[in-house]
C-alpha positions in Angstrom: 47.2 -17.6 40.1 49.6 -15.2 38.9 50.4 -12.0 40.9 49.1 -9.7 38.3 45.8 -11.5 38.0 45.4 -11.4 41.8 46.1 -7.7 41.9 43.5 -7.0 38.9 40.7 -9.2 40.5 41.6 -7.3 43.8 41.2 -3.7 42.0 37.9 -4.9 40.4 36.5 -6.0 43.7 37.6 -2.6 45.4 35.8 -0.7 42.6 32.6 -2.6 43.0 32.6 -2.1 46.7 33.3 1.6 46.4 30.4 1.8 43.8 28.0 0.0 46.2 29.0 2.3 49.1 28.8 5.5 47.1 25.4 4.7 45.8 24.1 3.8 49.3 25.7 7.2 50.9 24.0 9.0 47.7 27.4 10.4 46.6 26.7 9.0 43.0 23.0 9.4 41.6 21.8 7.5 38.6 21.1 10.7 37.0 20.3 8.9 33.6 17.4 7.2 35.3 15.9 10.2 36.8 16.3 12.0 33.5 14.5 9.3 31.6 11.9 9.1 34.2 11.2 12.9 33.9 11.1 12.7 30.2 8.5 9.8 30.3 6.3 11.7 32.7 6.3 14.9 30.7 5.4 12.7 27.5 2.7 11.0 29.4 1.2 14.2 30.7 1.4 16.2 27.4 -0.5 13.2 25.8 -3.1 13.0 28.3 -3.7 16.7 28.9 -6.2 18.4 26.6 -4.8 21.3 24.4 -6.6 23.9 26.4 -5.0 22.9 29.6 -1.4 23.0 28.2 1.3 24.9 30.3 1.5 27.7 27.6 -2.1 28.5 26.7 -3.4 28.0 23.3 -5.2 31.0 22.1 -8.9 30.5 21.6 -10.0 30.0 18.1 -10.9 33.5 16.7 -14.0 31.9 14.8 -15.9 31.8 18.1 -15.5 35.5 18.3 -15.7 36.6 14.7 -18.6 38.7 13.6 -21.1 37.1 10.9 -21.3 38.9 7.6 -23.2 42.1 7.9 -25.9 40.8 5.4 -26.5 38.0 8.1 -27.2 40.7 10.9 -29.4 43.1 9.1 -26.6 45.2 7.9 -24.8 45.8 11.1 -21.1 45.2 10.8 -19.7 43.7 14.1 -16.3 43.9 12.7 -16.5 47.5 12.1 -18.1 48.3 15.5 -15.2 46.5 17.1 -12.7 48.5 15.0 -14.5 51.8 16.3 -14.1 50.4 19.9 -10.3 50.2 19.2 -10.0 53.6 17.9 -11.7 54.8 21.2 -9.4 52.7 23.5 -6.3 54.1 21.5 -7.0 57.6 22.9 -6.4 56.1 26.5 -8.4 56.7 29.6 -11.2 59.1 28.7 -12.7 60.6 31.8 -15.0 63.7 31.6 -12.9 66.9 31.2 -9.8 65.1 30.0 -7.7 66.1 27.0 -8.4 62.5 25.7 -12.1 62.9 25.9 -11.9 66.1 23.9 -9.9 64.1 21.4 -12.5 61.4 21.2 -15.6 64.1 21.0 -13.8 65.5 17.9 -13.6 61.9 16.5 -17.1 61.2 17.3 -18.4 64.1 15.7 -16.3 63.8 12.5 -17.2 60.0 12.1 -21.0 60.7 12.5 -20.8 63.6 9.9 -19.1 61.3 7.6 -22.0 59.0 7.6 -24.3 61.9 6.6 -25.7 62.3 10.3 -27.0 65.8 11.5 -25.1 66.3 14.9 -26.2 68.8 17.5 -23.6 69.4 20.3 -24.6 70.6 23.8 -21.5 72.0 25.9 -22.3 72.2 29.5 -20.5 72.4 32.9 -21.2 70.0 35.9 -20.5 70.5 39.6 -18.6 67.3 40.6 -16.7 66.2 43.6 -13.7 67.2 41.7 -14.9 70.8 40.9 -16.8 71.9 37.9 -16.0 69.8 34.9 -16.7 70.7 31.3 -18.9 68.1 29.5 -20.4 67.6 26.2 -23.3 65.7 24.7 -23.7 64.9 21.1 -27.1 64.1 19.6 -27.9 62.6 16.1 -31.3 63.6 14.7 -32.6 61.4 11.9 -35.9 63.1 10.8 -39.2 60.7 10.4 -42.6 61.1 8.7 -44.0 62.0 12.2 -42.8 64.1 15.2 -42.5 61.1 17.6 -38.9 60.0 18.6 -37.3 56.8 19.0 -34.1 57.7 21.2 -31.1 55.3 21.3 -28.4 56.0 23.5 -24.8 55.3 25.1 -22.2 57.1 27.4 -18.7 57.4 25.8 -16.9 58.7 29.0 -14.6 56.3 31.2 -14.3 56.2 34.9 -11.6 58.0 36.6 -9.2 55.1 37.3 -5.5 54.6 36.6 -5.0 53.0 33.3 -8.8 52.3 32.8 -9.4 52.4 29.2 -12.9 51.0 29.2 -12.9 48.9 26.2 -16.4 47.2 27.3 -17.6 50.0 29.7 -18.1 53.0 27.6 -16.3 51.8 24.4 -18.4 48.9 23.2 -21.8 50.6 23.4 -20.4 53.7 21.7 -18.9 51.6 19.0 -22.1 50.0 18.5 -24.0 53.2 18.3 -21.7 54.8 15.9 -22.5 51.6 13.6 -26.3 52.2 14.3 -25.9 55.6 13.1 -24.1 54.4 10.0 -27.1 52.0 9.1 -29.6 54.6 10.1 -28.7 58.1 9.0 -29.5 57.8 5.4 -32.8 56.1 6.0 -36.2 57.8 6.8 -38.9 55.8 8.8 -42.1 56.6 10.3 -40.8 58.4 13.5 -37.7 60.3 13.9 -34.5 58.4 15.3 -32.3 60.4 17.6 -28.9 58.8 19.0 -27.4 60.3 22.1 -23.9 60.0 23.0 -23.6 61.1 26.8 -20.6 62.4 28.8 -20.2 62.1 32.4 -22.2 58.9 33.1 -19.4 57.5 35.5 -19.2 58.8 39.1 -16.2 61.1 39.7 -15.8 59.3 43.3 -14.9 55.7 43.3 -18.4 54.8 44.5 -21.7 55.3 42.9 -23.7 57.6 44.8 -26.1 60.4 43.7 -25.9 63.0 42.4 -22.4 62.0 41.3 -23.2 60.1 38.2 -25.3 60.4 34.9 -24.4 64.0 34.4 -24.7 64.0 30.6 -28.2 62.1 30.7 -29.7 64.3 33.4 -28.7 67.5 31.4 -30.2 66.0 28.2 -33.4 65.0 29.9 -33.9 68.4 31.5 -33.1 70.2 28.3 -35.9 67.9 26.6 -38.3 68.6 29.5 -37.7 72.5 29.0 -38.1 72.5 25.2 -41.1 70.2 25.0 -39.2 67.5 23.2 -39.4 64.9 26.2 -43.0 64.3 25.4 -42.1 63.4 21.8 -40.0 60.5 23.0 -41.9 57.1 22.4 -39.0 54.9 23.8 -35.6 55.1 24.8 -33.1 52.1 24.2 -29.8 52.4 26.1 -26.9 50.3 25.6 -23.9 49.8 27.9 -21.4 47.1 28.5 -22.5 45.1 25.4 -19.3 43.6 23.8 -17.9 41.1 26.4 -17.0 37.6 25.2 -19.6 35.0 26.4 -22.1 37.7 26.5 -25.1 37.3 28.6 -27.8 40.2 29.0 -30.3 39.9 31.7 -33.4 42.0 31.7 -32.8 45.2 33.8 -35.5 45.2 36.4 -36.3 48.9 36.6 -36.9 49.1 32.7 -40.1 49.6 31.1 -41.6 45.9 30.6 -43.1 46.4 27.1 -39.6 47.5 25.8 -37.9 44.6 27.4 -40.5 42.2 26.0 -40.2 43.6 22.5 -36.4 43.5 22.6 -35.9 40.1 24.2 -38.7 38.6 22.0 -36.8 40.0 19.0 -33.6 38.4 20.3 -35.5 35.2 20.6 -36.7 35.1 17.2 -33.4 35.9 15.7 -31.9 33.0 17.6 -30.1 34.9 20.4 -32.0 33.5 23.3 -28.9 32.3 24.7 -27.5 35.8 24.8 -30.8 37.8 25.9 -31.7 35.6 28.8 -35.0 35.6 31.1 -33.1 36.3 34.4 -33.4 39.9 35.9 -30.9 42.3 37.4 -30.9 45.8 38.5 -28.7 48.5 37.0 -28.7 52.2 37.9 -27.7 53.8 34.6 -28.4 56.7 32.1 -32.0 55.4 31.4 -33.0 56.3 35.0 -32.7 59.9 34.0 -35.5 59.7 31.6 -37.6 56.9 33.6 -37.8 59.5 36.4 -39.5 61.9 33.9 -41.9 59.3 32.7 -40.2 58.2 29.5 -40.4 54.4 28.6 -36.8 53.1 28.8 -34.8 50.1 28.6 -31.1 49.5 29.6 -29.4 46.9 27.4 -26.5 45.9 29.6 -24.5 43.0 30.5 -23.1 44.3 33.8 -23.5 41.0 35.5 -21.3 39.4 32.9 -18.5 42.0 33.2 -18.5 41.8 37.0 -18.3 37.8 36.9 -15.6 38.0 34.4 -13.5 40.2 36.8 -12.6 43.2 34.6 -15.5 45.6 35.3 -13.9 48.9 36.5 -10.5 47.7 36.3 -7.5 48.2 34.1 -8.4 44.8 32.6 -11.1 46.1 30.7 -9.2 46.0 27.5 -9.8 45.0 23.8 -9.2 41.3 24.6 -12.3 41.1 26.6 -14.8 42.0 23.8 -15.6 40.5 20.5 -17.0 41.5 17.1 -19.6 38.8 17.2 -21.1 40.2 20.4 -21.5 43.6 18.9 -23.1 42.1 15.9 -25.6 40.0 18.0 -26.6 43.2 20.0 -26.4 45.5 16.9 -28.6 43.0 15.0 -31.2 42.9 17.8 -31.3 46.6 18.2 -31.7 47.4 14.6 -34.7 44.8 14.3 -36.3 46.3 17.5 -36.1 49.8 16.1 -38.1 48.4 12.9 -40.5 46.9 15.3 -41.0 50.3 17.1 -41.3 52.0 13.6 -44.3 49.8 12.8 -46.1 50.6 16.0 
């Protein structure tokens, strides 16, 4: 064997020995093997994982939250009601006495008048834990053939919390009642329909403790009692927190049973039995101001849904939590329920 060949073999053996020792000691890692393994695992995971579980969330199909055409929901336009909520939210947090709620009050009055509604304004002041606060109730009056009244209601203020815009709590029911007014203001039924927009439902303090709440509804109920209008009210239907996605509305336990039965049976007849469910829960709300004075009243509220979803009274109560479809469902049920009350 030549010297050159002997040297070449020695060098080759030395290189092999160095390679084996380096791999054993971890000095050289088979990067290409690890990379290939990672790629294969990623591909396998992506193939096996359902689309809704992907690392980057795929937006839920908007079709599940779209409102039906208005002619499918008795004329109530859920998309329009949703847009009216967005206009409220654009003003920012709207607690009683704030510059933002003053802007909203002007918007509400202007919007209602654009529908041909007659609007009465009640400016009043309330003693609160934060001092005396200026508040304003709005009342739409649609005349009927008889003096009796069907009263619809919402509150439009938001709770005093940083960055709380109340898309569902305050916003959804107000957008709904604006759309109810658009449908009803040019019509005349057997009984008059009044639509109340209450200020000051929310407590000023963080906790709900009487009498720090329901300032607007207490003011209106007392005013009706003094004027004699209270005895004209055949029924009060209050809406609150009615826009949430995956909406579930339980029967409010303190509400008048006959009104609950009427609304829930109407919902079932229209095919919304999965939204208006049989379970009951208790909510202290603006309807209490009228129940205490002997007025039949019902609270249509999805408080439990909002609490379970984790956004109630938090800055997360934003437009992405509500849907046009939910507003359309509740609006359809309430329009049909009003028709039922008009026939009694």
